[in-house]
C-alpha positions as CSV (number, residue, x, y, z in Angstrom):
1,X,180.4,71.3,117.4
2,X,179.8,71.0,113.7
3,X,179.1,74.2,112.0
4,X,175.5,73.4,110.8
5,X,174.6,72.3,114.4
6,X,176.1,75.6,115.6
7,X,174.0,77.7,113.1
8,X,170.8,76.1,114.2
9,X,171.7,76.2,118.0
10,X,172.5,79.8,117.7
11,X,169.3,80.8,116.1
12,X,167.3,78.9,118.6
13,X,168.7,81.2,121.3
14,X,168.3,84.5,119.5
15,X,166.9,87.5,121.3
16,X,164.3,89.9,119.6
17,X,166.6,92.6,117.9
18,X,165.8,96.2,118.8
19,X,164.3,98.7,116.8
20,X,166.6,101.8,115.9
21,X,165.5,105.2,114.9
22,X,167.2,108.3,113.5
23,X,168.7,110.4,116.0
24,X,166.7,113.6,116.6
25,X,167.6,116.8,118.5
26,X,171.3,116.5,117.0
27,X,171.8,113.1,118.8
28,X,173.7,110.5,116.8
29,X,172.1,106.9,116.1
30,X,174.3,104.5,117.8
31,X,175.2,101.4,115.6
32,X,177.4,98.4,116.5
33,X,179.4,97.0,113.6
34,X,181.2,93.6,113.9
35,X,184.1,92.6,111.7
36,X,184.5,89.0,110.7
37,X,188.2,88.7,112.1
38,X,191.0,90.9,113.5
39,X,191.6,94.5,112.7
40,X,194.1,94.7,109.7
41,X,194.4,96.3,106.3
42,X,191.5,94.2,104.8
43,X,189.0,96.3,106.7
44,X,190.8,99.5,107.0
45,X,188.4,101.5,104.9
46,X,185.9,101.3,107.8
47,X,188.4,102.8,110.1
48,X,189.1,105.7,107.6
49,X,185.3,106.4,107.7
50,X,185.3,106.5,111.5
51,X,188.5,108.6,111.7
52,X,187.4,111.1,109.2
53,X,183.9,111.4,110.7
54,X,182.1,110.1,107.6
55,X,179.5,108.3,109.9
56,X,179.1,111.2,112.1
57,X,178.2,113.2,109.1
58,X,175.5,110.8,108.4
59,X,174.0,111.2,111.9
60,X,175.6,107.9,113.1
61,X,177.6,106.8,116.2
62,X,179.4,103.8,114.9
63,X,181.4,101.4,116.9
64,X,183.5,98.7,115.3
65,X,184.6,95.4,117.1
66,X,186.7,92.5,116.1
67,X,185.1,89.2,115.1
68,X,185.3,85.6,115.3
69,X,184.4,84.4,111.9
70,X,181.4,84.7,109.4
71,X,179.1,82.5,111.5
72,X,179.8,84.5,114.6
73,X,179.1,87.8,112.7
74,X,175.9,86.5,111.5
75,X,174.6,85.2,114.7
76,X,175.7,88.4,116.5
77,X,173.5,90.4,114.1
78,X,170.6,88.0,114.3
79,X,170.6,88.1,118.0
80,X,170.4,92.0,118.0
81,X,173.6,92.5,119.8
82,X,174.9,93.9,116.5
83,X,173.2,95.7,113.9
84,X,175.7,95.3,111.1
85,X,178.7,93.4,110.4
86,X,181.0,91.6,107.8
87,X,180.1,88.1,107.0
88,X,180.5,85.4,104.2
89,X,177.6,85.2,101.5
90,X,177.9,81.3,101.5
91,X,177.6,81.3,105.2
92,X,174.5,83.4,105.0
93,X,172.9,81.2,102.6
94,X,173.4,78.4,104.9
95,X,172.1,80.3,107.9
96,X,169.0,81.3,106.2
97,X,168.3,77.7,105.1
98,X,168.8,76.6,108.6
99,X,166.2,79.3,109.6
100,X,163.5,79.4,107.0
101,X,161.0,82.1,106.8
102,X,161.6,85.9,107.1
103,X,165.4,86.4,107.1
104,X,166.9,87.8,110.3
105,X,170.0,88.9,108.4
106,X,170.6,90.3,104.9
107,X,173.5,91.3,102.9
108,X,173.3,94.9,101.8
109,X,176.6,95.6,100.2
110,X,179.0,93.2,98.6
111,X,182.6,93.9,100.0
112,X,184.5,91.1,98.4
113,X,183.1,90.9,94.9
114,X,184.9,87.6,94.8
115,X,185.6,85.4,97.6
116,X,189.6,85.5,98.3
117,X,189.8,81.7,98.8
118,X,193.1,80.2,98.1
119,X,195.3,77.2,98.9
120,X,198.9,78.0,99.2
121,X,201.2,75.1,98.7
122,X,205.1,74.6,98.9
123,X,206.7,74.1,95.5
124,X,209.3,71.7,97.3
125,X,206.5,69.5,98.2
126,X,205.3,69.2,94.5
127,X,202.5,71.6,94.7
128,X,202.4,73.6,91.4
129,X,199.7,76.0,90.0
130,X,197.4,72.8,89.2
131,X,195.0,72.0,91.8
132,X,195.4,68.4,91.0
133,X,199.0,68.4,92.4
134,X,197.2,68.6,95.9
135,X,196.3,65.0,95.5
136,X,197.9,62.9,98.4
137,X,199.1,66.0,100.2
138,X,198.5,67.4,103.6
139,X,196.6,70.7,103.8
140,X,196.2,72.8,106.9
141,X,192.9,74.5,107.7
142,X,190.9,75.5,110.6
143,X,188.1,73.2,111.6
144,X,185.4,75.5,110.6
145,X,186.3,78.2,108.0
146,X,185.0,79.1,104.6
147,X,187.9,78.2,102.4
148,X,187.8,74.7,103.7
149,X,184.0,74.3,103.5
150,X,184.2,75.4,99.8
151,X,186.6,73.1,98.7
152,X,184.1,70.4,97.3
153,X,183.0,73.1,94.9
154,X,186.5,73.3,93.5
155,X,186.9,69.6,93.4
156,X,183.8,69.4,91.2
157,X,185.0,71.9,88.8
158,X,188.4,70.1,88.6
159,X,187.1,66.7,88.3
160,X,188.7,65.8,91.7
161,X,187.4,63.6,94.5
162,X,186.5,65.7,97.7
163,X,189.0,63.5,99.7
164,X,191.9,63.9,97.3
165,X,194.0,65.2,100.1
166,X,194.3,65.0,103.9
167,X,192.9,67.9,106.0
168,X,195.1,68.6,108.9
169,X,193.0,70.6,111.3
170,X,195.0,73.8,112.5
171,X,194.1,76.7,114.4
172,X,194.4,80.1,112.3
173,X,197.4,81.4,114.4
174,X,199.4,78.3,113.7
175,X,199.0,78.1,110.1
176,X,202.1,80.0,109.1
177,X,204.2,78.0,111.6
178,X,203.1,74.5,110.0
179,X,203.9,75.8,106.7
180,X,207.3,77.2,107.4
181,X,208.3,74.0,109.4
182,X,207.1,71.8,106.6
183,X,204.5,69.8,108.8
184,X,202.1,70.2,106.1
185,X,202.3,70.6,102.3
186,X,199.8,73.5,101.9
187,X,197.3,75.5,103.9
188,X,194.2,77.3,103.2
189,X,194.0,81.1,103.4
190,X,192.0,84.2,102.5
191,X,194.4,85.4,99.9
192,X,194.9,88.7,101.8
193,X,195.5,86.9,105.0
194,X,198.5,85.2,103.6
195,X,201.0,88.2,103.8
196,X,202.2,87.0,107.1
197,X,203.3,83.8,105.3
198,X,204.9,85.8,102.4
199,X,207.0,87.5,105.1
200,X,208.4,84.2,106.3
201,X,208.8,82.4,102.8
202,X,209.8,83.6,99.5
203,X,206.9,84.1,96.9
204,X,209.0,81.9,94.5
205,X,208.9,79.0,97.1
206,X,205.0,79.0,97.1
207,X,202.1,78.2,94.7
208,X,199.0,80.2,95.1
209,X,195.9,78.3,94.0
210,X,193.0,80.7,93.7
211,X,189.4,79.1,93.8
212,X,188.2,81.8,91.3
213,X,190.7,80.5,88.8
214,X,189.1,77.1,89.2
215,X,185.8,78.6,87.9
216,X,184.2,78.9,91.4
217,X,182.6,82.2,91.2
218,X,181.7,83.0,94.6
219,X,180.7,86.2,96.4
220,X,182.8,86.6,99.6
221,X,182.2,88.8,102.7
222,X,179.5,91.3,102.4
223,X,178.3,94.1,104.7
224,X,175.2,92.3,106.6
225,X,172.4,94.1,108.3
226,X,169.7,93.0,110.8
227,X,166.6,92.5,108.7
228,X,164.6,94.3,111.5
229,X,166.8,97.3,111.1
230,X,166.3,97.1,107.3
231,X,162.6,97.2,107.8
232,X,162.3,99.7,110.7
233,X,164.8,102.3,109.4
234,X,166.5,101.5,106.1
235,X,167.7,105.2,105.9
236,X,170.1,104.4,108.8
237,X,171.5,101.5,106.8
238,X,171.8,103.6,103.7
239,X,173.6,106.3,105.7
240,X,176.0,103.5,107.1
241,X,176.6,102.4,103.4
242,X,177.2,105.9,102.1
243,X,179.8,106.6,104.6
244,X,181.7,103.2,104.2
245,X,181.5,103.4,100.4
246,X,183.0,106.8,100.4
247,X,186.0,105.6,102.5
248,X,186.3,102.5,100.3
249,X,186.4,104.4,97.1
250,X,189.1,106.8,98.9
251,X,191.1,103.7,99.9
252,X,191.3,102.6,96.3
253,X,192.6,106.0,95.2
254,X,195.1,106.0,98.1
255,X,195.3,103.4,100.8
256,X,197.8,105.1,103.0
257,X,195.3,107.3,105.0
258,X,193.2,104.1,105.6
259,X,196.1,102.2,107.0
260,X,197.2,105.1,109.2
261,X,193.4,105.3,110.6
262,X,193.5,101.5,111.1
263,X,196.8,101.8,112.9
264,X,195.4,104.3,115.5
265,X,193.3,101.4,116.7
266,X,196.1,98.7,116.3
267,X,199.4,100.6,116.3
268,X,201.3,97.4,116.7
269,X,200.5,96.5,113.0
270,X,203.4,97.2,110.4
271,X,202.4,99.6,107.9
272,X,204.3,98.2,105.0
273,X,202.7,94.8,105.6
274,X,199.3,96.3,106.0
275,X,199.6,98.1,102.8
276,X,200.6,94.9,100.9
277,X,197.5,93.2,102.4
278,X,195.2,95.8,101.1
279,X,196.9,95.5,97.8
280,X,195.7,92.0,97.6
281,X,192.2,92.8,99.1
282,X,191.5,95.4,96.5
283,X,191.9,92.7,93.8
284,X,188.8,90.8,95.2
285,X,186.9,94.0,96.4
286,X,187.4,95.6,92.9
287,X,186.9,92.4,90.8
288,X,186.1,92.6,87.2
289,X,182.3,92.7,87.8
290,X,182.7,96.1,89.6
291,X,183.7,97.9,86.5
292,X,180.1,97.2,85.2
293,X,178.0,97.6,88.2
294,X,180.1,99.5,90.7
295,X,181.3,98.7,94.2
296,X,178.8,96.9,96.5
297,X,176.4,95.5,93.9
298,X,176.0,92.0,92.6
299,X,174.8,90.2,89.5
300,X,171.6,88.4,90.5
301,X,172.4,85.4,88.2
302,X,175.7,84.8,90.1
303,X,174.2,85.0,93.4
304,X,171.4,82.4,92.2
305,X,174.1,80.1,90.9
306,X,176.0,80.5,94.3
307,X,172.9,79.7,96.3
308,X,172.3,76.6,94.1
309,X,175.8,75.5,94.7
310,X,176.0,76.1,98.4
311,X,172.5,74.3,98.7
312,X,173.8,71.2,96.7
313,X,177.3,70.9,98.2
314,X,176.1,71.5,101.8
315,X,173.0,69.3,101.5
316,X,170.6,72.0,102.5
317,X,167.0,71.0,102.8
318,X,165.8,74.5,102.1
319,X,167.0,76.7,99.3
320,X,166.7,80.4,100.2
321,X,165.6,82.8,97.4
322,X,168.5,85.2,96.2
323,X,166.2,88.2,97.2
324,X,166.1,87.0,100.8
325,X,169.8,86.9,100.8
326,X,170.7,90.2,99.5
327,X,168.8,93.7,99.5
328,X,170.3,96.1,97.1
329,X,167.8,98.8,97.7
330,X,170.0,100.9,100.1
331,X,173.1,100.9,97.9
332,X,174.6,104.4,97.3
333,X,174.0,105.7,93.7
334,X,175.9,104.1,91.0
335,X,178.2,107.1,90.3
336,X,179.2,107.1,94.0
337,X,180.2,103.5,93.6
338,X,182.5,103.8,90.7
339,X,186.1,102.8,91.2
340,X,188.5,105.5,90.8
341,X,190.4,105.5,87.3
342,X,193.7,103.8,87.5
């Protein structure tokens, strides 16, 4: 099923979301939080907040589940099965365009201040630091994933045709294999997801083409919340954000405890690899903008430009207002969201 059809079909079957109230008599308010993908170093701060009791300190009983992509996160929240989750801003723009009116899901904290979209190519196949070197190549990507769908935005910036290369649809789990074997010349990745490839191929053998370097300024995954929960109990959302932000700031200062907390949930993961993964993630979570406005916040003009770009490239009939996409009213104070000094 095409992604647009999936978004529309999912919205048509949504159940009415539940209303949550702050716990009383010492009881914790239950919240279900869905990741966008598997558990790994990319999202380790949330497990630090869980392990150190930061959510409980805020009166919350938070459970964290693995995800199946941004579209799944959005529809899980819109259905009321989950109240919060991680999902891509461009996907949220598309979802809200397909479901006009009062938004069912809103972003409330920008996690990736820039989308970590990259195409990684093999130098021995002629892929260099120039996007134009991808012309005529085979590029592996999952059928429905954000990096692949955002490619036309890069093509425009680079003066390339959208079909400059051949897509080879590949499951996420097989991407490294087809790269190592040489079945393809390049593959799409979230930059921090590529550490598994870096463990199998020498970095000097690879070219990393960042979408951000092509002038595509896209916000990536954000913490998303049910609009019903936002309307009925914004204090609960604010409490979740305070606890999560506290852990994110601590992870910037020292990622080791977050990785250890994450490995309590997934002990099979390699500490060294996950620390390397977080090192890449941190470049996008703490991108240049965050030095000015702090973690979690956005520049409205940048978001408006992203909405315009997504609407144009995806051919959306309705263009959602930026205020319907992102609600900044529940962010922790600016002082709490400052990055630690290097």
